[in-house]
C-alpha positions in Angstrom: 32.8 12.7 19.7 32.6 9.5 17.7 33.2 9.5 14.0 32.9 6.6 11.5 34.8 7.3 8.2 33.9 4.9 5.3 33.9 1.9 7.5 33.6 -1.6 6.0 33.4 -5.0 7.8 33.6 -8.4 6.3 33.6 -11.9 8.0 35.3 -14.1 5.5 33.3 -13.6 2.3 30.3 -12.0 3.9 30.0 -8.2 3.8 28.4 -7.0 7.1 28.9 -3.3 6.8 29.4 -1.2 3.7 30.7 2.3 3.6 29.4 3.4 7.0 30.0 7.1 7.8 28.4 9.1 10.5 29.2 11.3 13.5 27.9 11.2 17.1 28.4 14.5 18.8 29.5 15.1 22.4 26.6 14.7 24.8 24.3 13.2 22.1 22.0 10.2 22.5 22.0 8.2 19.3 19.9 5.1 18.8 20.9 2.5 16.1 18.0 0.5 14.9 17.1 -2.0 12.1 16.0 -5.5 11.4 18.0 -8.5 12.7 21.3 -8.9 10.9 21.4 -5.3 9.6 24.8 -4.7 11.3 23.7 -2.4 14.2 25.4 -4.4 16.9 28.5 -4.8 14.8 28.7 -1.0 14.6 28.3 -0.6 18.3 31.0 -3.2 19.1 33.4 -1.6 16.7 33.5 1.6 18.9 35.2 -0.3 21.8 37.1 -2.7 19.5 35.2 -5.8 20.4 35.0 -6.1 16.6 37.8 -4.8 14.4 37.3 -2.7 11.3 38.1 -4.3 7.9 38.5 -1.0 6.1 38.0 2.7 7.1 38.5 4.6 10.3 36.7 5.1 13.6 37.8 8.2 15.6 36.9 8.7 19.3 37.7 12.3 20.4 39.7 12.8 17.2 41.9 9.8 17.9 42.0 6.8 15.5 41.1 3.9 17.8 43.1 1.5 15.7 46.1 3.2 17.3 44.8 2.8 20.8 45.3 -0.1 23.3 42.0 -1.9 23.4 42.1 -2.4 27.2 42.7 1.3 27.8 40.0 2.2 25.3 37.4 0.0 27.0 38.2 1.4 30.4 37.2 4.8 29.1 33.9 3.6 27.7 30.9 2.4 29.6 29.2 -0.8 28.2 25.7 -2.2 29.0 24.4 -5.3 27.4 21.0 -7.2 27.4 22.2 -9.9 29.8 23.6 -7.3 32.2 27.1 -8.9 32.2 27.3 -8.9 35.9 29.7 -11.3 37.5 27.6 -13.8 39.5 30.2 -14.5 42.1 30.6 -10.8 42.9 28.3 -8.6 45.0 26.7 -5.4 43.6 29.4 -3.4 45.3 32.2 -5.5 43.8 30.6 -5.5 40.3 30.3 -1.7 40.2 33.7 -0.8 41.7 35.6 -3.2 39.4 36.5 -0.7 36.6 37.0 2.3 38.9 39.5 0.2 40.9 41.3 -1.0 37.8 41.7 2.7 36.9 42.7 3.9 40.3 43.2 1.3 43.0 44.0 3.9 45.7 40.9 6.1 45.2 39.5 6.4 48.8 36.1 7.6 47.4 35.2 4.4 45.4 32.6 3.2 47.9 31.0 6.7 47.9 30.9 6.6 44.1 29.3 3.1 44.2 26.6 4.5 46.5 26.0 7.5 44.3 25.5 5.5 41.1 23.1 3.1 42.9 21.1 6.1 44.1 21.1 7.4 40.5 19.4 4.3 39.2 16.9 4.1 42.0 18.5 1.4 44.2 19.0 1.8 47.9 22.7 1.3 48.6 22.1 0.0 52.1 19.8 -2.7 50.7 21.7 -3.7 47.6 25.5 -3.2 48.2 26.1 -6.7 49.5 23.6 -8.6 47.3 24.5 -11.0 44.6 22.9 -10.8 41.1 20.9 -14.0 41.7 19.2 -12.3 44.6 17.7 -9.6 42.4 15.1 -9.3 39.7 16.0 -8.8 36.0 15.1 -5.1 36.3 17.2 -4.6 39.4 20.1 -6.4 37.8 19.9 -4.2 34.7 19.9 -1.1 37.0 23.1 -2.4 38.5 24.5 -2.8 34.9 23.6 0.8 34.1 25.1 2.0 37.4 28.4 0.1 36.6 28.6 1.8 33.2 28.3 5.2 34.8 30.6 4.4 37.8 33.9 5.1 36.1 32.6 8.4 34.8 33.1 7.7 31.1 32.4 10.3 28.4 30.9 7.6 26.2 28.4 4.8 27.1 27.5 2.0 24.7 24.2 0.1 25.3 23.3 -3.0 23.4 19.5 -3.7 23.7 19.8 -3.3 27.5 16.1 -3.3 28.2 14.7 -5.7 25.6 14.4 -8.8 27.9 12.4 -6.8 30.6 8.7 -6.7 31.1 7.0 -3.6 29.6 6.5 -1.7 32.9 10.1 -2.2 34.1 11.3 -1.3 30.7 9.4 1.9 30.6 10.7 2.8 34.1 14.3 2.2 33.1 13.8 4.3 29.9 12.5 7.2 32.0 15.4 6.8 34.5 18.0 6.7 31.7 16.5 9.9 30.1 16.7 11.6 33.5 20.3 10.5 33.9 21.1 11.8 30.4 19.5 15.1 31.1 21.6 15.6 34.2 24.9 14.1 33.0 24.9 14.7 29.2 27.0 11.6 28.3 27.6 10.5 24.7 25.3 7.5 24.4 25.1 5.0 21.5 22.1 2.7 22.1 21.2 -0.3 20.0 17.5 -1.3 19.9 15.0 -3.1 17.7 12.1 -1.1 19.1 11.2 2.0 17.2 9.0 3.4 20.0 12.0 3.1 22.3 14.3 4.9 19.8 11.8 7.7 19.4 11.4 8.1 23.1 15.1 8.1 23.9 17.1 9.4 21.0 18.3 12.9 19.9 19.0 11.2 16.5 18.2 7.8 15.1 20.3 5.8 12.7 18.2 3.3 10.7 20.2 0.5 9.1 19.4 -2.3 6.6 21.7 -4.8 4.9 24.8 -3.2 6.4 24.0 0.3 5.2 22.6 3.4 6.7 19.2 4.2 5.3 18.6 7.4 7.3 20.3 9.2 10.2 18.2 12.1 11.5 16.1 13.3 14.4 13.0 11.3 15.3 10.8 14.1 14.1 12.4 14.3 10.6 12.3 10.5 10.2 8.6 10.3 11.1 7.7 13.2 8.9 10.2 12.7 6.0 11.3 9.1 5.6 14.2 8.9 3.3 12.9 5.9 1.3 10.4 3.1 1.2 12.4 0.9 3.5 12.4 3.6 6.2 8.7 4.3 5.6 7.7 0.7 6.0 10.1 0.0 8.9 8.9 3.0 10.9 5.2 2.5 10.0 3.0 5.0 8.2 1.0 6.0 11.3 3.9 5.9 13.8 3.8 9.7 14.1 0.6 9.2 16.0 2.5 7.3 18.7 4.3 10.6 19.3 1.8 13.3 18.5 4.0 15.8 20.3 6.2 15.7 17.2 3.4 17.1 15.0 3.9 20.9 15.2 1.7 23.8 14.3 3.9 24.6 11.3 3.0 21.1 9.9 -0.7 21.6 9.9 -1.3 25.4 9.7 -2.6 27.4 6.7 0.5 29.1 5.5 -1.2 32.2 4.0 -4.3 33.1 6.0 -6.6 35.9 4.8 -5.5 39.1 6.3 -6.5 42.8 6.3 -4.7 46.0 7.3 -5.7 47.5 10.6 -6.8 50.7 8.8 -9.4 49.0 6.7 -13.0 50.0 7.0 -15.4 47.3 8.3 -17.6 47.4 5.3 -14.6 46.5 3.1 -13.6 43.8 5.5 -17.0 42.3 5.1 -16.6 42.2 1.4 -13.2 40.3 1.8 -14.8 37.7 4.0 -17.7 37.2 1.5 -15.2 36.8 -1.4 -13.0 34.3 0.4 -15.8 32.6 2.2 -14.3 33.0 5.7 -15.9 34.2 8.9 -12.8 36.0 10.3 -9.8 38.0 9.2 -6.3 38.3 10.7 -5.5 42.0 11.3 -1.9 43.0 10.6 0.2 46.1 10.0 2.6 46.7 7.0 5.3 44.5 8.6 2.8 41.6 9.0 2.8 42.1 12.8 -0.2 40.4 14.2 -2.6 42.9 15.9 -5.8 40.9 16.4 -8.8 39.2 14.8 -12.1 40.6 13.4 -15.2 38.5 13.0 -18.0 38.6 10.5 -20.7 39.4 13.0 -18.7 42.4 14.2 -18.1 44.0 10.7 -21.7 43.2 9.7 -23.1 45.2 12.6 -24.7 48.4 11.3 -23.1 50.5 14.0 -19.6 49.3 13.0 -19.7 49.6 9.2 -18.1 53.0 9.1 -15.4 52.1 11.7 -11.9 50.8 11.0 -11.2 47.2 12.0 -8.7 48.2 14.7 -11.5 49.9 16.5 -13.5 46.8 17.0 -11.1 43.9 16.5 -10.4 41.3 19.3 -6.9 42.0 20.6 -6.7 39.4 23.3 -6.5 36.4 21.1 -5.5 32.8 21.8 -2.3 32.2 19.7 0.2 29.5 19.1 3.8 29.4 17.9 5.0 27.4 14.9 6.9 24.9 17.0 4.0 24.2 19.4 2.8 20.6 19.3 -0.6 19.5 18.2 -1.1 18.2 21.8 -0.6 21.7 23.2 -2.8 23.3 20.6 -5.7 20.9 21.2 -5.4 21.5 25.0 -5.5 25.3 24.5 -8.4 25.0 22.1 -10.4 22.9 24.5 -9.6 25.1 27.5 -10.4 28.4 25.8 -13.1 26.9 23.5 -11.4 28.7 20.6 -10.6 26.7 17.4 -9.4 29.6 15.2 -5.9 30.0 16.4 -3.4 32.4 14.7 0.2 31.1 14.6 2.5 34.0 15.6 6.3 33.9 15.8 8.2 36.9 17.2 5.0 39.0 16.9 4.6 38.2 13.2 1.7 36.2 11.7 3.0 33.1 10.0 -0.1 30.9 9.8 -3.5 30.0 11.0 -5.0 26.9 12.5 -8.8 26.4 12.2 -11.3 23.8 13.4 -11.3 22.2 10.0 -7.5 22.0 10.0 -7.6 20.1 13.2 -10.4 17.8 12.1 -8.6 17.1 8.8 -5.3 16.4 10.6 -6.9 14.1 13.2 -8.9 12.2 10.6 -5.6 11.2 8.9 -4.8 9.1 12.0 -7.9 6.9 11.3 -7.7 6.9 7.5 -4.1 5.6 7.7 -5.1 3.1 10.4 -7.8 1.7 8.2 -5.5 1.5 5.2 -3.1 -0.8 6.8 
């Protein structure tokens, strides 16, 4: 765990960081983002003491790093930078094994570890072990940089805009590979970026900074839906949520109080309810609001059904969603089943309703906001 406690940083008379406090939990992937000069790289470099704190404390695994030897601290923390930081006079093997050898010169399994981490980042050890950095592309060099950071098996890895100099295709590939590595290894990763799309894709939580202060520190979903202030709103972009539609959930767009009827209700009375509320269907529930089915206007209006109870004619096999289902999943279900009235049911209980007009209204916002910018 990494904890910043009221951290300040000044260079001569210039205040770079002011009262920075936040915690990165074990196994969490946190992205720090903000405009140039906001202090994000300073925050990152403080974790491994490349930059010293002016005031306040930084704890790593409950230990105040000001009390730790900086060389010992850095050997326990992986570090990846934009320029890869590979030693040009060393082979790939020599670059990767450097820190593990410094930690344990007699480890007989170092070469095996080097091969394992190369495999992890998608490089064939037989092909790349003896190559020099100059013999590789930028993407291949950055893969080696990531492999080197993982080679000493650190609990914490710091990454300072590691993919920003790469072409979009290579960058996307490396992001995917890093996500796969993180899913398998669950390291604590602090990742500095200037790209909001990258932060949303990678992070468990995002720390947005400006003028040396934290503006918002939250999950991508919460930042996109509930920006803390105008700076965050403008920095993220008003329609950024549409770059990640999987973050729009059923609970964000559903009707919270759909029109319902008890399962014992006679169809003729159900028809009156539909007429009064101007709806063409009712959600059928019991006393505990357990969802039982749906009944439609054409069913209750049928002369042969008017004397029956709604539970005798209702549709029981309904297409439903859960409140945490994404709008992408809901649209796919709606298209596949050709059903656009979808009850939202959690643990058997009706919590909301999605209708065709709900979906149309939600999707229209994408274009309304786009035209307004």
